[in-house]
DSSP file (Angstrom, degrees, kcal/mol; ACC not computed):
  #  RESIDUE AA STRUCTURE BP1 BP2  ACC     N-H-->O    O-->H-N    N-H-->O    O-->H-N    TCO  KAPPA ALPHA  PHI   PSI    X-CA   Y-CA   Z-CA
    1    1 A M              0   0    0      0, 0.0     2,-0.0     0, 0.0     0, 0.0   0.000 360.0 360.0 360.0 126.6   62.6  107.9  117.7
    2    2 A P        -     0   0    0      0, 0.0    61,-0.3     0, 0.0    95,-0.1  -0.340 360.0-109.8 -71.2 150.8   64.3  106.9  114.4
    3    3 A K        -     0   0    0     59,-0.1    93,-3.8    92,-0.1     2,-0.3  -0.220  31.0-134.7 -67.5 167.3   67.6  105.1  114.4
    4    4 A A  E     -AB  60  95A   0     56,-2.4    56,-2.9    91,-0.3     2,-0.5  -0.935   6.9-147.3-127.9 152.5   70.7  106.9  113.2
    5    5 A Y  E     -AB  59  94A   0     89,-3.0    89,-3.0    -2,-0.3     2,-0.6  -0.981   3.8-153.1-126.6 123.9   73.4  105.8  110.8
    6    6 A W  E     -AB  58  93A   0     52,-3.0    52,-2.4    -2,-0.5     2,-0.5  -0.847  15.0-169.1 -95.2 122.8   77.0  106.9  111.1
    7    7 A I  E     -AB  57  92A   0     85,-3.3    85,-2.7    -2,-0.6     2,-0.6  -0.966   7.2-170.1-119.3 119.3   78.8  106.7  107.8
    8    8 A S  E     -AB  56  91A   0     48,-2.5    48,-2.3    -2,-0.5     2,-0.6  -0.947   6.6-172.8-107.2 119.6   82.6  107.1  107.5
    9    9 A A  E     -AB  55  90A   0     81,-2.8    81,-2.1    -2,-0.6     2,-0.5  -0.957   9.9-152.8-116.9 118.4   83.8  107.6  104.0
   10   10 A Y  E     - B   0  89A   0     44,-2.5    79,-0.3    -2,-0.6     3,-0.1  -0.773  14.8-177.1 -92.6 127.4   87.5  107.5  103.4
   11   11 A R  E    S-     0   0A   0     77,-3.2     2,-0.3    -2,-0.5    78,-0.2   0.808  74.3  -7.9 -87.8 -36.5   88.9  109.4  100.4
   12   12 A S  E     - B   0  88A   0     76,-1.7    76,-2.5    42,-0.0     2,-0.4  -0.988  54.0-149.1-157.7 155.0   92.5  108.4  101.1
   13   13 A I  E     + B   0  87A   0     -2,-0.3    74,-0.3    74,-0.2    73,-0.1  -0.978  18.6 168.5-129.0 116.4   94.6  106.7  103.7
   14   14 A S  S    S+     0   0    0     72,-2.5    73,-0.2    -2,-0.4    72,-0.1   0.594  75.0  39.7-103.8 -13.9   98.2  107.9  104.0
   15   15 A D     >  +     0   0    0     71,-1.9     4,-2.0     1,-0.1     3,-0.4  -0.716  58.3 177.9-137.8  85.5   99.2  106.1  107.2
   16   16 A P  H  > S+     0   0    0      0, 0.0     4,-2.2     0, 0.0     5,-0.1   0.814  83.2  57.4 -58.8 -31.8   97.8  102.6  107.5
   17   17 A E  H  > S+     0   0    0      2,-0.2     4,-2.0     1,-0.2     5,-0.1   0.910 107.3  46.8 -66.8 -41.3   99.5  102.0  110.8
   18   18 A A  H  > S+     0   0    0     -3,-0.4     4,-2.4     2,-0.2    -1,-0.2   0.882 111.2  52.9 -66.2 -37.5   97.8  105.0  112.4
   19   19 A L  H  X S+     0   0    0     -4,-2.0     4,-2.8     1,-0.2    -2,-0.2   0.903 108.3  50.2 -63.8 -40.2   94.5  103.8  110.9
   20   20 A A  H  X S+     0   0    0     -4,-2.2     4,-2.0     2,-0.2    -2,-0.2   0.894 110.6  49.2 -64.8 -39.5   95.0  100.4  112.6
   21   21 A A  H  X S+     0   0    0     -4,-2.0     4,-1.1     2,-0.2    -2,-0.2   0.898 112.5  48.7 -64.9 -40.6   95.8  102.1  115.9
   22   22 A Y  H >X S+     0   0    0     -4,-2.4     4,-3.6    59,-0.2     3,-0.7   0.943 110.6  49.9 -61.7 -49.3   92.6  104.2  115.5
   23   23 A A  H 3X S+     0   0    0     -4,-2.8     4,-2.0     1,-0.3    -2,-0.2   0.855 103.9  59.3 -61.5 -36.6   90.5  101.1  114.6
   24   24 A K  H 3< S+     0   0    0     -4,-2.0    -1,-0.3     1,-0.2    -2,-0.2   0.845 118.9  30.0 -61.5 -34.1   91.8   99.2  117.7
   25   25 A L  H <X S+     0   0    0     -4,-1.1     4,-1.6    -3,-0.7    -2,-0.2   0.838 118.5  54.0 -91.1 -39.8   90.4  102.0  119.9
   26   26 A A  H  X S+     0   0    0     -4,-3.6     4,-2.9     2,-0.2     5,-0.3   0.911 101.7  56.6 -67.5 -44.9   87.4  103.2  117.9
   27   27 A G  H  X S+     0   0    0     -4,-2.0     4,-2.3     1,-0.2     5,-0.2   0.949 112.3  39.3 -55.0 -57.1   85.6   99.8  117.4
   28   28 A P  H  > S+     0   0    0      0, 0.0     4,-2.5     0, 0.0    -1,-0.2   0.872 116.0  53.5 -61.9 -35.9   85.3   99.0  121.1
   29   29 A S  H  X S+     0   0    0     -4,-1.6     4,-1.2     2,-0.2    -2,-0.2   0.928 112.1  43.0 -64.6 -44.9   84.5  102.6  122.0
   30   30 A L  H  <>S+     0   0    0     -4,-2.9     5,-2.8     2,-0.2    -1,-0.2   0.868 114.3  50.5 -71.7 -36.2   81.7  102.8  119.5
   31   31 A T  H ><5S+     0   0    0     -4,-2.3     3,-1.9    -5,-0.3    -2,-0.2   0.920 108.6  52.4 -64.8 -43.3   80.3   99.4  120.3
   32   32 A A  H 3<5S+     0   0    0     -4,-2.5    -1,-0.2     1,-0.3    -2,-0.2   0.792 105.1  56.9 -62.1 -27.7   80.3  100.3  124.0
   33   33 A A  T 3<5S-     0   0    0     -4,-1.2    -1,-0.3    -5,-0.2    -2,-0.2   0.334 132.0 -91.8 -86.5   7.2   78.4  103.4  123.2
   34   34 A G  T < 5S+     0   0    0     -3,-1.9    -3,-0.2     1,-0.3     2,-0.2   0.474  76.8 147.4 100.2   2.8   75.6  101.3  121.6
   35   35 A G      < -     0   0    0     -5,-2.8     2,-0.5    -6,-0.2    -1,-0.3  -0.471  33.1-157.1 -75.4 143.8   76.9  101.3  118.0
   36   36 A K  E     -C   59   0A   0     23,-2.2    23,-2.8    -2,-0.2     2,-0.4  -0.972  17.0-134.0-121.1 114.4   76.2   98.2  115.8
   37   37 A F  E     +C   58   0A   0     -2,-0.5    21,-0.2    21,-0.2     3,-0.1  -0.538  29.9 170.4 -71.3 123.6   78.6   97.8  112.9
   38   38 A L  E     +     0   0A   0     19,-3.0     2,-0.3    -2,-0.4    20,-0.2   0.735  66.7   5.0-103.3 -32.7   76.7   97.0  109.8
   39   39 A A  E     +C   57   0A   0     18,-1.6    18,-2.9     2,-0.0    -1,-0.4  -0.986  60.5 169.2-154.4 144.2   79.4   97.3  107.1
   40   40 A R  E     +C   56   0A   0     -2,-0.3     2,-0.3    16,-0.2    16,-0.2  -0.887  39.2  48.9-160.0 124.1   83.1   97.9  107.2
   41   41 A G  E    S-C   55   0A   0     14,-1.9    14,-2.7    -2,-0.3     2,-0.2  -0.895  86.6 -24.7 144.2-170.8   85.7   97.7  104.5
   42   42 A E  E    S-C   54   0A   0     -2,-0.3    12,-0.2    12,-0.3    -2,-0.1  -0.491  75.2 -94.3 -73.9 142.9   86.5   98.7  100.9
   43   43 A A        -     0   0    0     10,-1.3     3,-0.1     8,-0.2    -1,-0.1  -0.321  25.3-150.3 -57.8 133.8   83.6   99.4   98.7
   44   44 A A  S    S+     0   0    0      1,-0.3     2,-0.3    -3,-0.1    -1,-0.2   0.864  83.0   6.4 -71.9 -37.1   82.6   96.3   96.6
   45   45 A V        -     0   0    0      2,-0.0     2,-0.4    -3,-0.0    -1,-0.3  -0.994  68.2-157.6-145.4 142.0   81.4   98.5   93.8
   46   46 A T        -     0   0    0     -2,-0.3     2,-0.3    -3,-0.1     6,-0.1  -0.946   9.5-169.2-121.4 149.0   81.5  102.3   93.1
   47   47 A K    >   -     0   0    0     -2,-0.4     3,-2.3     4,-0.1     2,-0.2  -0.911  55.6 -10.5-131.7 159.0   79.2  104.3   90.9
   48   48 A E  T 3  S-     0   0    0     -2,-0.3    -2,-0.1     1,-0.3     0, 0.0  -0.328 135.2 -13.7  53.5-115.1   79.3  107.9   89.6
   49   49 A Q  T 3  S+     0   0    0     -2,-0.2    -1,-0.3     2,-0.1    -3,-0.0   0.096  97.2 142.1-105.1  24.6   82.1  109.7   91.5
   50   50 A G    <   -     0   0    0     -3,-2.3     2,-0.5     1,-0.1    -4,-0.1  -0.272  45.7-135.3 -64.6 149.7   82.5  107.0   94.2
   51   51 A V        -     0   0    0    -41,-0.1     2,-2.3     2,-0.1    -8,-0.2  -0.923  12.6-130.8-108.6 128.6   85.9  106.2   95.5
   52   52 A K        +     0   0    0     -2,-0.5     2,-0.3   -10,-0.1   -10,-0.1  -0.519  69.5 112.4 -79.9  79.0   86.9  102.6   96.0
   53   53 A Q  S    S-     0   0    0     -2,-2.3   -10,-1.3   -12,-0.1   -42,-0.1  -0.818  74.6 -51.4-141.7 175.9   88.1  103.1   99.5
   54   54 A R  E     - C   0  42A   0     -2,-0.3   -44,-2.5   -12,-0.2     2,-0.3  -0.236  51.5-179.9 -58.5 135.9   87.2  102.2  103.0
   55   55 A T  E     -AC   9  41A   0    -14,-2.7   -14,-1.9   -46,-0.2     2,-0.4  -0.995   8.7-163.6-137.3 141.2   83.6  102.8  104.2
   56   56 A V  E     -AC   8  40A   0    -48,-2.3   -48,-2.5    -2,-0.3     2,-0.4  -0.992   2.3-168.7-129.0 134.7   82.1  102.1  107.6
   57   57 A L  E     +AC   7  39A   0    -18,-2.9   -19,-3.0    -2,-0.4   -18,-1.6  -0.987   9.9 178.1-125.3 121.6   78.4  102.0  108.4
   58   58 A I  E     -AC   6  37A   0    -52,-2.4   -52,-3.0    -2,-0.4     2,-0.4  -0.980  18.1-143.1-127.1 134.6   77.3  101.9  112.1
   59   59 A E  E     -AC   5  36A   0    -23,-2.8   -23,-2.2    -2,-0.4     2,-0.3  -0.802  19.5-178.8 -97.3 136.8   73.7  101.9  113.4
   60   60 A F  E     -A    4   0A   0    -56,-2.9   -56,-2.4    -2,-0.4   -25,-0.1  -0.887  39.2-114.3-127.1 161.2   72.8  103.8  116.6
   61   61 A E  S    S-     0   0    0     -2,-0.3     2,-0.3   -58,-0.2     3,-0.1   0.752  93.7  -9.6 -66.5 -25.0   69.5  104.1  118.5
   62   62 A S  S  > S-     0   0    0    -59,-0.1     4,-2.0     1,-0.1   -58,-0.2  -0.979  70.2-100.0-163.4 166.7   69.3  107.8  117.7
   63   63 A V  H  > S+     0   0    0    -61,-0.3     4,-2.6    -2,-0.3     5,-0.2   0.901 123.1  54.5 -59.4 -41.7   71.2  110.8  116.3
   64   64 A E  H  > S+     0   0    0      1,-0.2     4,-2.4     2,-0.2    -1,-0.2   0.892 106.4  50.3 -62.2 -40.1   71.8  111.8  119.9
   65   65 A A  H  > S+     0   0    0      2,-0.2     4,-2.1     1,-0.2    -1,-0.2   0.894 111.0  49.2 -65.0 -39.9   73.4  108.4  120.7
   66   66 A A  H  X S+     0   0    0     -4,-2.0     4,-2.1     2,-0.2    -2,-0.2   0.906 112.1  48.0 -66.1 -41.7   75.6  108.7  117.7
   67   67 A Q  H  X S+     0   0    0     -4,-2.6     4,-2.2     2,-0.2    -2,-0.2   0.899 110.6  51.5 -65.9 -39.8   76.7  112.2  118.6
   68   68 A A  H  X S+     0   0    0     -4,-2.4     4,-0.7     1,-0.2    -1,-0.2   0.890 108.8  51.8 -63.5 -38.7   77.4  111.1  122.2
   69   69 A A  H >< S+     0   0    0     -4,-2.1     3,-0.7     1,-0.2     6,-0.3   0.916 109.5  49.4 -62.9 -43.4   79.5  108.2  120.9
   70   70 A Y  H 3< S+     0   0    0     -4,-2.1    -2,-0.2     1,-0.2    -1,-0.2   0.903 115.1  44.0 -61.3 -41.4   81.5  110.6  118.7
   71   71 A N  H 3< S+     0   0    0     -4,-2.2    -1,-0.2    -5,-0.1    -2,-0.2   0.488  88.5 118.1 -84.2  -3.7   82.1  112.9  121.7
   72   72 A S  S <X S-     0   0    0     -3,-0.7     4,-2.4    -4,-0.7     5,-0.2  -0.255  75.2-118.9 -65.2 151.1   82.9  110.1  124.2
   73   73 A P  H  > S+     0   0    0      0, 0.0     4,-1.9     0, 0.0     5,-0.1   0.878 112.8  54.6 -57.4 -38.8   86.4  110.0  125.8
   74   74 A G  H  > S+     0   0    0      1,-0.2     4,-1.5     2,-0.2   -45,-0.1   0.912 110.9  43.5 -63.4 -43.0   87.1  106.6  124.2
   75   75 A Y  H  > S+     0   0    0     -6,-0.3     4,-2.3     2,-0.2    -1,-0.2   0.877 110.6  55.0 -72.2 -35.7   86.4  107.8  120.7
   76   76 A Q  H  X S+     0   0    0     -4,-2.4     4,-1.8     1,-0.2    -1,-0.2   0.868 106.5  52.5 -63.5 -34.4   88.2  111.0  121.2
   77   77 A E  H  X S+     0   0    0     -4,-1.9     4,-1.9    -5,-0.2    -1,-0.2   0.882 107.3  52.4 -65.1 -38.7   91.3  109.0  122.2
   78   78 A A  H  X S+     0   0    0     -4,-1.5     4,-1.9     2,-0.2    -2,-0.2   0.903 106.6  52.6 -63.2 -41.5   90.9  107.0  119.0
   79   79 A I  H  X S+     0   0    0     -4,-2.3     4,-2.0     1,-0.2    -1,-0.2   0.897 107.2  52.4 -61.9 -40.0   90.9  110.2  116.9
   80   80 A K  H  < S+     0   0    0     -4,-1.8    -1,-0.2     1,-0.2    -2,-0.2   0.903 107.6  51.8 -61.8 -40.4   94.1  111.2  118.7
   81   81 A A  H  < S+     0   0    0     -4,-1.9    -1,-0.2     1,-0.2   -59,-0.2   0.854 108.2  52.3 -64.3 -34.5   95.6  107.9  117.7
   82   82 A L  H  < S-     0   0    0     -4,-1.9     4,-0.4   -61,-0.1    -1,-0.2   0.889  99.4-159.2 -67.7 -39.4   94.6  108.5  114.1
   83   83 A G     <  -     0   0    0     -4,-2.0     3,-0.3     1,-0.2     4,-0.3  -0.016  31.5 -73.4  78.1 171.1   96.2  111.9  114.0
   84   84 A P  S    S+     0   0    0      0, 0.0    -1,-0.2     0, 0.0    -4,-0.0   0.682 124.0  33.5 -79.3 -18.5   95.5  114.8  111.7
   85   85 A N  S    S+     0   0    0     -3,-0.2   -71,-0.2     1,-0.1    -2,-0.1   0.324  87.0  92.5-123.7   8.7   97.2  113.5  108.5
   86   86 A A  S    S+     0   0    0     -4,-0.4   -72,-2.5    -3,-0.3   -71,-1.9   0.806  97.7   7.3 -76.6 -28.6   96.7  109.7  108.5
   87   87 A A  E     -B   13   0A   0     -4,-0.3     2,-0.6   -74,-0.3   -74,-0.2  -0.997  58.0-138.9-153.3 146.4   93.5  109.7  106.5
   88   88 A E  E     +B   12   0A   0    -76,-2.5   -77,-3.2    -2,-0.3   -76,-1.7  -0.953  49.8 137.7-104.9 120.0   91.2  112.0  104.6
   89   89 A R  E     -B   10   0A   0     -2,-0.6     2,-0.4   -79,-0.3   -79,-0.2  -0.943  42.3-137.3-151.7 167.3   87.6  111.1  105.4
   90   90 A D  E     -B    9   0A   0    -81,-2.1   -81,-2.8    -2,-0.3     2,-0.5  -0.996  11.5-152.3-133.5 146.5   84.2  112.5  106.3
   91   91 A I  E     -B    8   0A   0     -2,-0.4     2,-0.4   -83,-0.2   -83,-0.2  -0.959  13.7-175.1-116.7 130.8   81.8  111.3  108.9
   92   92 A R  E     -B    7   0A   0    -85,-2.7   -85,-3.3    -2,-0.5     2,-0.6  -0.978  14.7-155.4-125.5 139.0   78.1  111.8  108.5
   93   93 A I  E     -B    6   0A   0     -2,-0.4     2,-0.4   -87,-0.2   -87,-0.2  -0.971  19.8-172.4-113.1 119.4   75.3  110.9  110.9
   94   94 A V  E     -B    5   0A   0    -89,-3.0   -89,-3.0    -2,-0.6     2,-0.3  -0.928  21.8-126.1-118.3 133.4   72.0  110.4  109.1
   95   95 A E  E     -B    4   0A   0     -2,-0.4   -91,-0.3   -91,-0.2   -92,-0.1  -0.601  29.5-124.9 -77.0 134.4   68.6  109.9  110.7
   96   96 A G              0   0    0    -93,-3.8    -1,-0.1    -2,-0.3   -33,-0.1  -0.198 360.0 360.0 -71.0 168.4   66.8  106.8  109.6
   97   97 A I              0   0    0    -95,-0.1    -1,-0.1   -93,-0.0   -93,-0.0   0.389 360.0 360.0-109.9 360.0   63.3  106.9  108.2
């Protein structure tokens, strides 16, 4: 079964305090669910239409494990801490090759 990669790409952050509250809960929750943080922070370089904003890359054992982590009670609590308007982002789960 191929590994999976969770990619969070932030387009904008309007409430850094809410993002910090989210991160405090999300990191431990995703690690407990088997996630391994590979990269986290502002893009070092952007190309084409890239946005120089926060990006997070997490490795999971499978797509199913990544989805279970997203749906876990701990991560859902982190999403509540982030709130609906603190950041504009997209999360993608991609199967490894």
